[in-house]
Backbone as a chain_set.jsonl record, in Angstrom:
{"seq": "MKTRERLIKGSGGAAISLAAALLLAPALMAAVTVGSSRALNRLVTPNGDSRNDTFMFKCHNPSELLVRGEIFDLKGRKVADMVRDMSAPIDDFYYMEWDPNLGLRAAGGVYIYQITAGETVLKGTIVVVR", "coords": {"N": [[171.629, 198.833, 24.119], [168.911, 197.814, 22.178], [165.501, 196.958, 23.056], [164.345, 194.947, 21.437], [166.649, 193.701, 20.382], [167.736, 192.71, 22.753], [165.841, 190.797, 23.402], [166.152, 189.009, 21.289], [168.789, 188.2, 21.687], [168.432, 186.811, 24.004], [168.554, 187.637, 26.685], [166.421, 187.926, 28.359], [165.385, 189.687, 30.338], [163.617, 191.843, 29.519], [161.633, 190.295, 28.321], [160.598, 188.809, 30.433], [159.548, 190.863, 32.007], [157.591, 191.876, 30.251], [155.945, 189.618, 29.959], [155.132, 189.29, 32.617], [153.743, 191.676, 32.976], [151.629, 191.317, 31.153], [150.337, 189.149, 32.328], [149.572, 190.244, 34.775], [147.9, 192.344, 34.103], [144.94, 191.977, 33.953], [144.378, 191.655, 36.712], [145.286, 194.053, 37.789], [143.558, 195.867, 36.571], [141.124, 195.018, 37.658], [141.616, 195.592, 40.326], [141.58, 198.36, 40.332], [138.91, 198.777, 39.999], [137.739, 198.246, 42.517], [138.885, 200.184, 43.966], [139.421, 202.361, 46.66], [139.268, 200.488, 48.853], [139.183, 199.234, 52.214], [140.113, 197.938, 55.473], [138.298, 198.919, 58.268], [138.721, 198.605, 60.934], [141.04, 196.603, 62.648], [141.374, 195.449, 65.018], [139.374, 193.792, 67.136], [137.096, 193.999, 69.729], [134.853, 192.345, 71.135], [132.928, 193.138, 73.379], [130.536, 194.299, 73.972], [130.405, 197.068, 74.315], [129.852, 198.743, 72.233], [131.972, 199.753, 70.778], [134.253, 198.946, 68.465], [133.184, 196.366, 68.396], [132.57, 194.759, 66.285], [134.019, 193.569, 63.185], [134.701, 195.667, 60.5], [134.622, 196.222, 57.013], [135.286, 198.365, 54.412], [134.263, 198.566, 51.208], [134.974, 199.797, 48.127], [132.841, 200.059, 45.494], [131.878, 200.904, 42.762], [131.004, 199.719, 40.43], [129.072, 197.929, 41.086], [129.707, 195.228, 41.638], [129.516, 191.743, 42.545], [129.955, 191.221, 45.914], [131.678, 189.447, 48.364], [132.353, 188.364, 51.627], [134.532, 186.619, 53.783], [135.562, 184.869, 56.745], [138.373, 183.352, 58.168], [140.057, 180.916, 60.232], [143.423, 180.504, 61.553], [144.178, 178.02, 60.693], [143.002, 177.746, 58.309], [140.352, 177.086, 58.216], [136.996, 177.847, 57.507], [135.326, 180.283, 59.311], [133.218, 182.105, 59.402], [130.744, 183.862, 57.408], [130.828, 187.124, 56.132], [128.52, 189.837, 56.482], [126.588, 192.168, 54.583], [126.391, 195.433, 55.671], [123.54, 197.034, 55.816], [122.676, 199.378, 56.921], [124.561, 201.315, 56.686], [125.78, 204.207, 54.869], [125.318, 204.257, 51.303], [126.747, 205.298, 49.02], [128.485, 204.299, 46.656], [129.974, 202.511, 48.1], [130.353, 199.403, 49.765], [129.675, 198.137, 52.905], [131.04, 195.712, 54.715], [130.484, 193.377, 57.306], [131.516, 191.629, 60.268], [130.517, 189.905, 63.064], [131.943, 188.621, 65.82], [130.538, 187.454, 67.894], [128.24, 186.324, 66.929], [126.501, 183.383, 65.77], [128.629, 180.597, 65.895], [130.493, 181.362, 68.573], [133.394, 183.193, 68.211], [136.613, 182.469, 69.332], [139.131, 184.319, 71.168], [141.861, 185.62, 69.303], [143.874, 185.397, 66.268], [142.6, 186.065, 63.063], [141.799, 185.571, 59.581], [140.686, 187.663, 57.038], [138.831, 187.578, 54.001], [137.962, 189.269, 51.219], [136.008, 189.244, 48.407], [135.53, 190.763, 45.393], [134.053, 190.825, 42.478], [136.529, 189.772, 40.364], [138.595, 190.366, 42.018], [140.502, 189.782, 44.906], [140.855, 190.527, 48.245], [142.857, 190.371, 51.095], [143.547, 190.048, 54.614], [144.502, 190.465, 58.079], [142.861, 190.003, 61.251], [142.49, 190.757, 64.689], [140.978, 189.283, 67.395], [140.078, 190.225, 70.545], [139.449, 188.977, 73.648]], "CA": [[171.06, 197.782, 23.304], [167.476, 197.977, 22.078], [164.727, 195.875, 23.67], [164.199, 193.848, 20.46], [167.919, 193.002, 20.319], [167.887, 191.953, 24.006], [164.972, 189.628, 23.321], [166.752, 188.06, 20.356], [169.994, 187.663, 22.319], [168.042, 185.883, 25.058], [168.833, 188.085, 28.042], [165.207, 187.578, 29.102], [164.888, 190.711, 31.244], [162.432, 192.507, 28.966], [160.604, 189.292, 28.059], [159.957, 188.497, 31.709], [158.752, 192.018, 32.385], [156.431, 191.932, 29.378], [155.074, 188.497, 30.32], [154.534, 189.595, 33.923], [152.76, 192.747, 32.772], [150.455, 190.742, 30.497], [149.634, 188.307, 33.303], [149.025, 191.066, 35.855], [146.986, 193.373, 33.605], [143.552, 191.832, 34.424], [144.305, 191.871, 38.156], [145.435, 195.481, 38.054], [142.321, 196.526, 36.152], [140.092, 194.685, 38.637], [141.925, 196.295, 41.568], [141.14, 199.737, 40.172], [137.455, 198.757, 40.128], [137.354, 198.31, 43.923], [139.523, 201.399, 44.457], [139.911, 202.66, 48.004], [138.725, 199.559, 49.84], [140.099, 199.066, 53.353], [139.568, 197.516, 56.759], [138.101, 200.086, 59.134], [139.328, 198.257, 62.224], [141.622, 195.26, 62.626], [141.363, 194.989, 66.402], [137.964, 193.638, 67.497], [136.885, 193.716, 71.151], [133.402, 192.127, 71.214], [132.529, 193.125, 74.79], [129.235, 194.932, 74.122], [130.45, 198.507, 74.604], [129.569, 199.406, 70.953], [133.217, 200.265, 70.189], [135.045, 197.848, 67.894], [132.573, 195.069, 68.699], [132.536, 193.989, 65.05], [135.003, 193.914, 62.164], [134.061, 196.34, 59.362], [135.435, 196.421, 55.821], [134.67, 199.323, 53.488], [134.628, 198.126, 49.869], [134.569, 200.721, 47.072], [132.254, 199.187, 44.489], [131.02, 201.691, 41.87], [130.503, 198.874, 39.345], [128.06, 197.021, 41.648], [130.153, 193.844, 41.543], [129.133, 190.874, 43.649], [130.963, 191.287, 46.976], [131.528, 188.385, 49.353], [133.37, 188.419, 52.67], [134.651, 185.397, 54.578], [136.527, 184.894, 57.844], [139.017, 182.054, 58.351], [141.024, 180.841, 61.33], [144.788, 180.354, 61.054], [144.322, 176.696, 60.082], [142.345, 177.794, 57.016], [138.947, 176.69, 58.316], [136.064, 178.967, 57.429], [134.674, 180.545, 60.589], [131.954, 182.822, 59.188], [130.552, 184.744, 56.261], [130.538, 188.502, 56.512], [127.247, 190.309, 55.946], [126.601, 193.571, 54.169], [125.713, 196.328, 56.606], [122.613, 197.825, 55.014], [122.391, 200.651, 57.589], [125.62, 202.268, 56.342], [125.536, 204.946, 53.629], [125.598, 203.425, 50.137], [127.655, 206.07, 48.155], [129.444, 203.467, 45.921], [130.724, 201.66, 49.022], [129.662, 198.346, 50.51], [130.268, 197.943, 54.222], [130.907, 194.311, 55.1], [130.646, 193.305, 58.756], [131.565, 190.331, 60.945], [130.349, 189.969, 64.516], [132.471, 187.38, 66.385], [129.612, 186.883, 68.877], [127.118, 185.667, 66.26], [126.756, 182.005, 65.358], [129.599, 179.994, 66.806], [131.281, 182.459, 69.127], [134.809, 183.067, 67.878], [137.542, 182.644, 70.451], [140.136, 185.355, 70.955], [142.984, 185.177, 68.487], [144.094, 186.009, 64.966], [141.77, 185.533, 61.991], [142.088, 186.1, 58.248], [139.497, 188.009, 56.261], [138.984, 187.538, 52.547], [136.886, 189.982, 50.543], [136.027, 188.998, 46.971], [134.687, 191.689, 44.636], [134.311, 190.446, 41.092], [137.697, 188.885, 40.304], [139.604, 190.863, 42.944], [140.473, 189.2, 46.248], [141.619, 191.296, 49.214], [143.021, 189.595, 52.32], [144.261, 190.677, 55.699], [144.325, 189.808, 59.386], [142.055, 190.634, 62.301], [142.742, 190.211, 66.008], [139.836, 189.328, 68.304], [140.556, 190.259, 71.922], [138.363, 188.65, 74.581]], "C": [[169.539, 197.947, 23.319], [166.762, 196.763, 22.657], [164.614, 194.688, 22.724], [165.488, 193.038, 20.391], [168.142, 192.169, 21.585], [167.035, 190.702, 23.986], [165.585, 188.563, 22.412], [167.979, 187.416, 20.971], [169.664, 186.743, 23.491], [168.357, 186.338, 26.463], [167.618, 187.874, 28.933], [164.64, 188.649, 29.992], [163.609, 191.363, 30.764], [161.306, 191.517, 28.742], [159.876, 188.931, 29.349], [159.069, 189.653, 32.146], [157.486, 192.116, 31.549], [155.449, 190.825, 29.737], [154.385, 188.762, 31.651], [153.474, 190.665, 33.789], [151.487, 192.198, 32.132], [149.641, 189.874, 31.455], [148.948, 189.14, 34.376], [147.976, 192.067, 35.391], [145.544, 193.181, 34.067], [143.411, 192.095, 35.921], [144.416, 193.351, 38.493], [144.175, 196.242, 37.664], [141.219, 196.259, 37.158], [140.344, 195.43, 39.943], [141.475, 197.748, 41.497], [139.627, 199.82, 40.387], [137.023, 198.871, 41.584], [138.135, 199.382, 44.683], [139.986, 201.449, 45.896], [139.266, 201.792, 49.077], [139.715, 199.396, 50.985], [139.359, 198.552, 54.572], [139.444, 198.75, 57.641], [138.657, 199.848, 60.528], [139.861, 196.841, 62.13], [141.709, 194.658, 64.032], [139.908, 194.981, 66.863], [137.877, 193.237, 68.967], [135.388, 193.543, 71.388], [132.893, 192.01, 72.654], [131.215, 193.869, 75.036], [129.247, 196.418, 74.411], [130.192, 199.372, 73.358], [130.788, 200.079, 70.331], [134.056, 199.074, 69.753], [134.503, 196.469, 68.245], [132.533, 194.16, 67.475], [133.673, 194.433, 64.14], [134.256, 194.507, 60.983], [135.074, 196.51, 58.228], [134.658, 197.295, 54.864], [135.172, 199.006, 52.078], [134.084, 199.109, 48.836], [134.109, 199.883, 45.882], [131.336, 199.968, 43.552], [130.415, 200.867, 40.74], [129.439, 197.885, 39.813], [128.43, 195.556, 41.424], [129.601, 193.042, 42.716], [130.267, 190.892, 44.672], [130.648, 190.218, 48.006], [132.672, 188.498, 50.352], [133.349, 187.146, 53.495], [135.729, 185.571, 55.629], [137.046, 183.47, 58.037], [139.893, 182.085, 59.595], [142.403, 180.582, 60.735], [145.057, 178.978, 60.451], [143.612, 176.633, 58.726], [140.886, 177.372, 57.033], [138.067, 177.928, 58.284], [135.301, 179.088, 58.738], [133.3, 181.174, 60.375], [131.943, 183.513, 57.837], [130.29, 186.138, 56.804], [129.203, 188.891, 55.879], [127.381, 191.771, 55.553], [125.787, 194.376, 55.154], [124.843, 197.278, 55.8], [122.294, 199.176, 55.661], [123.419, 201.728, 57.253], [125.266, 203.005, 55.051], [126.008, 204.144, 52.416], [126.625, 204.042, 49.181], [128.8, 205.303, 47.476], [130.305, 202.592, 46.835], [129.799, 200.593, 49.598], [130.412, 198.239, 51.839], [129.982, 196.51, 54.645], [131.253, 194.199, 56.583], [130.699, 191.857, 59.226], [131.473, 190.577, 62.442], [130.823, 188.642, 65.106], [131.549, 186.722, 67.415], [128.423, 186.164, 68.237], [127.493, 184.259, 65.828], [127.632, 181.31, 66.388], [130.521, 181.097, 67.293], [132.771, 182.225, 68.878], [135.662, 183.335, 69.107], [138.485, 183.802, 70.146], [141.287, 184.799, 70.15], [143.048, 185.912, 67.171], [143.245, 185.287, 63.919], [142.158, 186.204, 60.686], [140.766, 186.447, 57.583], [139.841, 187.929, 54.784], [137.756, 188.179, 51.934], [137.058, 189.74, 49.047], [135.042, 189.949, 46.321], [134.974, 191.464, 43.165], [135.453, 189.446, 41.075], [138.797, 189.295, 41.281], [139.416, 190.239, 44.314], [141.396, 190.017, 47.14], [141.665, 190.505, 50.515], [143.776, 190.401, 53.362], [143.989, 189.938, 56.991], [143.514, 190.685, 60.336], [142.49, 189.989, 63.608], [141.479, 190.391, 66.846], [140.392, 189.223, 69.718], [139.372, 190.008, 72.839], [138.824, 188.882, 75.995]], "O": [[168.953, 198.193, 24.373], [167.334, 195.677, 22.743], [164.768, 193.544, 23.15], [165.436, 191.809, 20.345], [168.669, 191.06, 21.513], [167.448, 189.659, 24.493], [165.545, 187.371, 22.719], [168.198, 186.216, 20.802], [170.52, 185.976, 23.93], [168.425, 185.506, 27.368], [167.764, 187.664, 30.137], [163.48, 188.537, 30.387], [162.626, 191.433, 31.503], [160.14, 191.854, 28.949], [158.656, 188.765, 29.344], [157.95, 189.433, 32.609], [156.415, 192.408, 32.083], [154.245, 191.068, 29.811], [153.194, 188.493, 31.801], [152.419, 190.578, 34.416], [150.384, 192.576, 32.528], [148.412, 189.862, 31.402], [147.864, 188.785, 34.839], [147.228, 192.591, 36.216], [144.948, 194.147, 34.544], [142.427, 192.695, 36.352], [143.72, 193.845, 39.38], [143.772, 197.17, 38.366], [140.453, 197.164, 37.488], [139.396, 195.857, 40.602], [141.033, 198.308, 42.501], [139.125, 200.82, 40.899], [136.026, 199.535, 41.867], [138.048, 199.467, 45.908], [140.846, 200.67, 46.307], [138.776, 202.3, 50.086], [140.928, 199.414, 50.774], [138.144, 198.706, 54.692], [140.384, 199.537, 57.746], [139.023, 200.795, 61.224], [139.191, 195.965, 61.582], [142.077, 193.495, 64.198], [139.281, 196.035, 66.97], [138.5, 192.266, 69.396], [134.718, 194.49, 71.798], [132.482, 190.936, 73.095], [130.82, 194.051, 76.187], [128.202, 196.986, 74.725], [130.303, 200.596, 73.423], [130.634, 200.906, 69.432], [134.514, 198.289, 70.584], [135.267, 195.512, 68.376], [132.469, 192.937, 67.606], [134.221, 195.524, 64.295], [133.283, 193.921, 60.509], [136.224, 196.888, 58.453], [133.507, 197.005, 54.538], [136.358, 199.157, 51.787], [132.87, 199.241, 48.684], [134.879, 199.098, 45.329], [130.13, 199.724, 43.542], [129.415, 201.275, 40.151], [128.954, 197.082, 39.016], [127.579, 194.741, 41.065], [129.262, 193.605, 43.757], [131.415, 190.609, 44.33], [129.513, 190.09, 48.466], [133.823, 188.703, 49.967], [132.284, 186.652, 53.864], [136.688, 186.319, 55.438], [136.274, 182.511, 58.066], [140.411, 183.135, 59.974], [142.528, 180.452, 59.517], [146.065, 178.792, 59.769], [143.618, 175.592, 58.07], [140.247, 177.305, 55.983], [138.351, 178.927, 58.944], [134.705, 178.122, 59.215], [132.338, 180.833, 61.063], [132.982, 183.72, 57.211], [129.61, 186.305, 57.816], [128.809, 188.331, 54.856], [128.184, 192.512, 56.119], [124.636, 194.048, 55.441], [125.344, 198.215, 55.177], [121.699, 200.037, 55.012], [123.187, 202.911, 57.501], [124.525, 202.474, 54.223], [127.002, 203.423, 52.505], [127.349, 203.269, 48.553], [129.967, 205.625, 47.699], [131.275, 201.993, 46.371], [128.628, 200.845, 49.88], [131.643, 198.252, 51.87], [128.837, 196.139, 54.901], [132.191, 194.838, 57.061], [130.033, 190.98, 58.676], [132.242, 191.351, 63.011], [130.16, 187.623, 64.909], [131.753, 185.562, 67.773], [127.679, 185.468, 68.928], [128.659, 183.974, 65.554], [127.407, 181.42, 67.593], [131.249, 181.696, 66.503], [133.333, 181.205, 69.277], [135.451, 184.311, 69.826], [138.618, 184.213, 68.993], [141.649, 183.632, 70.299], [142.37, 186.919, 66.972], [143.181, 184.058, 63.895], [142.769, 187.273, 60.682], [139.839, 185.638, 57.561], [140.975, 188.175, 54.371], [136.639, 187.691, 52.107], [138.123, 189.999, 48.488], [133.857, 189.948, 46.654], [136.024, 191.867, 42.663], [135.364, 188.389, 41.7], [139.83, 188.629, 41.357], [138.298, 190.173, 44.824], [142.577, 190.184, 46.835], [140.636, 190.023, 50.987], [144.539, 191.311, 53.038], [143.322, 188.904, 56.996], [143.489, 191.912, 60.236], [142.822, 188.804, 63.635], [140.971, 191.503, 66.992], [141.086, 188.264, 70.055], [138.393, 190.753, 72.806], [138.061, 188.666, 76.937]]}, "num_chains": 1, "name": "protein.A"}
């Protein structure tokens, strides 16, 4: 049965797929813009040994979009803003950093990071071990 006939008969399979594709198209295009973004470490041990003392996120940003990083606790409360590490190489990447020892010292536990680049939002978890 052809797609047009399925739509007329009301099976809905193709119509749902088409509607989902139309809704997701802007998000997929925005995701391509920030390409190979990723967390460089998800286990943070802020003990001063210069190894995994901070959380780093590498954001591919060739379009120079506004990039913002935030850290939340598991109750959804904002704990901190991430800062752009200006000492890292720039080559179309932004390096966002969070130091759990700065400001209000973050207790050990699980945290959620949220990186916003243009309209794209990337989320994940971090574990702080004290």
